C-alpha positions in Angstrom: 53.5 32.9 4.0 54.2 34.3 7.6 53.0 32.9 10.9 50.1 35.6 11.0 48.8 34.5 7.6 49.1 30.8 8.5 47.1 31.3 11.8 44.3 33.3 9.9 44.1 30.6 7.3 43.7 27.8 10.0 41.2 30.1 11.7 39.1 30.3 8.4 39.2 26.6 7.8 38.2 25.9 11.5 35.2 28.3 11.0 34.3 26.7 7.8 34.3 23.1 9.3 32.2 24.3 12.3 29.7 26.0 10.2 29.3 22.9 8.0 28.8 20.7 11.1 26.1 23.1 12.3 24.5 23.1 9.1 24.6 19.3 8.7 23.5 18.7 12.4 20.2 17.0 12.6 17.4 19.0 14.0 14.4 17.9 16.1 12.0 19.7 13.6 12.1 19.9 9.6 10.3 22.0 7.4 7.7 20.6 4.9 5.0 22.2 2.7 1.5 22.3 4.0 0.2 20.4 1.1 2.3 17.4 2.1 1.0 17.5 5.5 -2.8 18.1 5.1 -5.7 17.8 2.7 -8.9 19.7 2.4 -12.0 17.9 3.8 -14.3 16.8 1.0 -11.6 17.2 -1.8 -10.8 13.7 -2.5 -11.2 10.9 -4.9 -14.2 8.6 -5.2 -14.2 4.8 -6.0 -16.2 3.6 -8.9 -17.2 -0.1 -9.8 -19.0 -1.9 -12.6 -19.6 -5.3 -14.0 -18.9 -6.0 -17.7 -17.7 -8.5 -20.3 -14.3 -8.9 -22.0 -14.6 -10.4 -25.4 -12.0 -11.5 -28.1 -9.9 -13.8 -26.0 -8.0 -16.5 -27.7 -9.8 -19.5 -26.0 -8.8 -18.3 -22.5 -12.3 -17.2 -21.4 -14.6 -18.5 -18.8 -16.0 -21.9 -18.9 -19.7 -21.2 -19.0 -20.6 -24.5 -17.5 -18.8 -23.5 -14.3 -19.6 -19.9 -14.5 -23.4 -19.7 -15.5 -23.4 -15.8 -14.9 -21.1 -15.2 -17.9 -23.7 -16.8 -20.2 -26.5 -14.8 -18.4 -24.7 -11.6 -18.9 -23.9 -12.4 -22.6 -27.6 -13.2 -23.2 -28.9 -9.9 -21.6 -26.3 -7.9 -23.7 -27.4 -9.6 -27.0 -31.1 -8.8 -26.1 -30.4 -5.1 -25.7 -28.7 -5.3 -29.3 -32.0 -7.0 -30.7 -30.6 -10.5 -30.9 -32.6 -13.3 -29.3 -30.8 -16.6 -28.2 -32.9 -19.6 -28.4 -34.1 -21.1 -24.9 -32.1 -23.8 -23.9 -29.2 -23.1 -26.1 -26.0 -24.3 -24.6 -23.3 -21.8 -25.5 -19.8 -22.9 -25.0 -17.8 -19.6 -25.3 -14.2 -19.7 -24.7 -13.4 -16.1 -25.8 -15.6 -14.1 -23.2 -14.9 -13.5 -19.5 -17.0 -11.8 -16.8 -14.9 -9.0 -15.1 -15.3 -6.4 -12.5 -14.2 -2.9 -13.4 -12.9 -0.5 -10.9 -11.7 3.1 -11.3 -10.9 6.2 -9.0 -12.9 9.4 -9.9 -10.3 12.2 -9.0 -11.5 15.4 -7.4 -12.8 18.2 -9.7 -13.1 15.7 -12.7 -15.4 17.1 -15.1 -17.6 15.3 -17.8 -15.6 14.3 -20.9 -12.3 13.8 -19.1 -10.5 10.4 -19.2 -9.6 8.2 -16.3 -7.8 4.8 -15.9 -9.6 1.6 -15.3 -8.5 -1.6 -13.7 -10.1 -4.7 -15.2 -10.2 -8.1 -13.1 -11.5 -11.5 -13.9 -14.2 -12.9 -11.6 -14.6 -16.2 -13.2 -12.2 -19.1 -14.2 -10.7 -17.3 -17.2 -7.1 -18.3 -17.7 -5.9 -15.0 -19.3 -7.4 -11.5 -20.4 -4.5 -10.9 -22.7 -6.0 -9.5 -26.0 -9.4 -8.9 -24.7 -11.6 -5.9 -25.3 -14.0 -4.5 -22.5 -17.4 -3.9 -23.8 -19.0 -0.6 -22.7 -19.3 -0.8 -18.8 -21.1 1.8 -16.6 -19.2 2.6 -13.6 -21.2 3.5 -10.4 -20.4 5.2 -7.2 -21.6 4.4 -3.7 -24.8 6.2 -4.3 -25.6 4.0 -7.3 -25.4 6.7 -9.9 -23.4 6.3 -13.0 -20.2 8.6 -13.0 -18.3 7.1 -15.9 -18.4 4.7 -18.9 -15.6 2.3 -19.6 -14.5 0.5 -22.7 -11.4 -0.3 -24.5 -8.6 -2.8 -25.1 -6.8 -4.4 -22.1 -3.1 -4.1 -21.3 -2.1 -7.2 -19.3 1.5 -7.1 -18.0 2.2 -11.0 -17.9 2.9 -14.0 -20.1 2.1 -17.6 -19.9 2.8 -20.9 -21.7 1.7 -24.4 -21.1 2.3 -27.9 -22.9 2.4 -31.5 -21.9 0.9 -30.8 -18.6 3.5 -28.2 -17.7 2.6 -24.4 -17.2 4.8 -21.3 -16.8 3.3 -17.9 -15.9 5.0 -14.6 -15.5 3.2 -12.0 -13.4 -0.6 -12.1 -13.3 -2.8 -12.8 -16.4 -6.2 -12.4 -14.8 -6.2 -8.7 -14.3 -5.4 -5.9 -16.6 -5.5 -2.1 -17.1 -7.0 0.3 -19.6 -5.2 3.7 -19.7 -7.8 6.5 -20.0 -10.3 3.7 -20.6 -13.3 5.6 -19.0 -14.9 8.8 -19.9 -16.3 10.9 -17.0 -20.0 11.3 -17.4 -20.9 13.3 -14.1 -18.9 15.4 -11.7 -19.0 15.4 -7.9 -19.7 18.4 -6.0 -16.9 19.6 -3.5 -17.2 21.8 -0.6 -14.5 24.3 -1.8 -17.2 26.9 -2.9 -19.6 26.2 0.0 -19.7 28.1 3.4 -17.3 30.4 4.6 -14.6 28.1 5.9 -12.7 25.0 5.0 -11.2 22.4 7.1 -7.7 20.9 6.7 -7.3 17.4 7.8 -3.7 16.4 8.8 -2.1 13.1 7.7 -1.5 12.2 11.2 -2.8 13.3 14.7 -0.3 15.5 16.3 -1.3 18.6 18.4 2.0 20.3 17.9 1.7 20.2 14.1 -2.0 21.4 14.1 -0.9 24.4 16.3 2.1 25.2 13.9 -0.2 25.0 11.0 -2.6 27.6 12.5 0.3 29.7 13.7 1.8 30.0 10.2 -1.4 30.7 8.4 -2.3 33.4 10.9 1.0 35.0 10.7 0.5 35.1 6.8 -3.1 36.1 6.6 -3.9 37.7 9.8 -5.1 36.5 13.3 -8.1 34.5 13.7 -7.8 33.1 10.1 -7.1 29.5 11.1 -8.0 27.8 14.2 -6.9 24.2 15.4 -9.8 22.2 16.3 -8.0 19.0 17.5 -4.8 17.2 16.7 -5.9 16.5 13.2 -8.2 19.2 12.0 -7.6 22.9 11.4 -10.5 25.3 10.2 -9.4 28.0 7.9 -11.7 31.0 7.0 -12.0 31.8 3.4 -14.2 34.3 1.5 -14.8 35.9 -2.0 -15.5 34.1 -5.1 -14.2 30.8 -6.5 -11.1 32.4 -8.1 -10.2 34.1 -4.9 -10.5 30.8 -2.9 -8.4 29.0 -5.5 -5.8 31.8 -5.1 -6.1 31.6 -1.3 -5.6 27.8 -1.1 -2.6 28.0 -3.8 -0.8 30.3 -1.3 -1.5 28.4 1.8 -0.7 24.9 0.5 3.0 26.1 -0.2 3.6 27.6 3.3 6.6 26.0 5.1 5.6 24.1 8.3 8.1 23.0 10.9 7.3 19.5 11.8 8.6 18.1 15.0 9.9 14.7 15.2 7.3 12.0 15.0 6.6 9.7 17.7 8.6 6.6 18.2 7.1 3.8 16.3 8.1 0.3 15.2 6.1 -1.1 12.3 6.2 -4.9 11.9 4.8 -6.8 8.8 3.9 -10.4 10.1 3.2 -11.5 6.6 6.6 -10.6 5.1 8.7 -10.3 8.1 9.7 -6.6 7.4 10.4 -4.5 10.3 10.9 -0.7 10.0 11.4 1.9 12.7 11.9 5.6 12.7 14.7 7.8 14.1 12.9 8.5 17.3 13.3 4.9 18.7 15.4 4.5 21.6 16.2 1.3 23.4 16.6 1.1 27.2 19.2 -1.2 29.0 18.0 -4.9 28.9 19.3 -8.4 28.8 17.9 -10.8 26.1 18.5 -14.8 25.8 17.7 -15.9 22.4 17.8 -19.7 21.2 16.7 -21.5 18.3 14.4 -24.5 18.2 14.7 -26.8 15.2 12.3 -29.8 14.4 13.4 -32.2 11.6 11.1 -34.9 10.4 12.5 -37.5 7.8 10.1 -40.0 6.4 11.6 -43.1 4.4 9.4 -45.4 2.5 10.1 -49.2 3.6 8.8 -51.8 0.8 8.1 -55.4 2.0 8.2 -57.9 -1.0 6.5 -61.2 -0.4 8.3 -64.4 -1.0 8.0 -66.2 -4.3 4.8 -68.1 -5.1 3.3 -67.0 -1.6 0.4 -65.0 -3.3 1.2 -62.2 -1.0 1.0 -58.6 -1.8 3.7 -55.7 -1.8 3.3 -53.7 1.3 4.7 -50.1 1.5 5.3 -48.5 4.9 7.0 -45.5 6.0 9.8 -45.1 8.7 9.6 -41.7 10.3 12.5 -40.2 12.3 11.6 -37.1 14.3 14.5 -35.0 15.7 14.3 -31.9 17.9 17.3 -29.6 18.4 17.4 -26.6 20.6 20.3 -24.3 20.4 21.1 -22.7 23.8 20.7 -19.0 23.8 23.2 -17.1 25.5 22.3 -14.0 27.6 23.3 -10.8 25.7 23.5 -7.5 27.5 22.1 -4.7 25.4 23.0 -1.2 26.4 20.8 1.9 26.3 20.7 3.2 22.5 19.9 6.9 22.1 20.2 6.5 18.1 18.5 4.5 15.5 22.0 3.0 14.4 22.5 1.9 18.1 19.2 0.0 18.2 19.9 -1.5 14.8 23.5 -2.7 15.9 22.0 -4.1 19.2 19.3 -6.1 17.4 21.8 -7.4 14.8 24.1 -8.9 17.7 21.3 -11.3 18.5 21.7 -13.0 15.1 17.9 -13.4 15.0 15.8 -13.8 11.8 13.0 -11.3 11.2 10.5 -13.7 12.6 12.5 -14.0 15.9 12.9 -10.2 16.1 9.1 -9.8 16.1 8.9 -11.8 19.3 12.0 -10.1 20.8 10.5 -6.7 20.0 7.2 -7.6 21.6 9.0 -8.9 24.6 11.1 -5.7 25.1 8.0 -3.6 24.6 6.4 -5.6 27.5 9.4 -5.1 29.6 9.5 -1.6 29.1 12.9 -1.5 27.4 11.6 -0.3 24.0 10.6 3.2 24.0 8.3 3.2 20.9 4.8 2.2 19.8 4.8 -1.2 18.3 2.5 -1.6 15.4 1.8 -5.0 13.6 0.2 -4.8 10.2 
């Protein structure tokens, strides 16, 4: 191989490396389909709720003396079946539980289709395992019945108790019935109403709304879509139902260039989780962090009376309280323009997630954290 061939091969390798770097370089905008960014206004699921009874439990149902509504519901159901319970009868039923039944009615659901339901105990039942839900009507927010639920429960848990000890795995007072409800009534949607539809974006961003309208107009002609604000885009549609479905099937797969989202740090105060996106940057600041530990030790002290003194044994407690504060050193955090730099800077503090919440709030107040701080 001569020198000319070696130089040519080296140039090709260099060009390949540069091309790979350009392709893998992160961009400020990334493409996503419209169906992942927006939904059609009015095309959504509807929440259903109902009250019913679960029977067939193995002695783990409600205690009717403490949950009188269970016995009342059972009496009402028996009366509908033609069975009259004598007045004043004290029914001690341990295999019946009063439950709340919830379900989500999907968009375009038609009568006769099956949907899943969730059954949750509302009394003091110990377990719903092995129970059967009696026919329960599910109502919407308007009070109309949209589905009828019935079936055997699936409870993803287990429990055992003996000698005053009890062990429980997962949750036994709630279960699920796959395809346990039959749709009895459909909900009208605005897909076939009017001459336009409104697309609601998942987040309020004027740039994304403008890009959605631009892509739709470039595909189907000008003035087809109009951005109303940072979250809503109005789209003109026409023709019959089949034409509208075809139109929506085409626009929901259009690629949309989504700009980098706003810098945001989400803090879960209950679990101590902290999540931040790639747009978060950190300005130069100095942070001093120290720990305060309070230790309380309680030791029982027993004082025995002298023999034949007719005294009583006295039990007292000796309490020692110790407060220890670790001095915090002043750490200089440089400006970070990447998410990895921010993570490294926060890790250098050696703080717990609970301490990081306070540090992030202080950084935000000092203007060093260029991000929106959201606490959930």
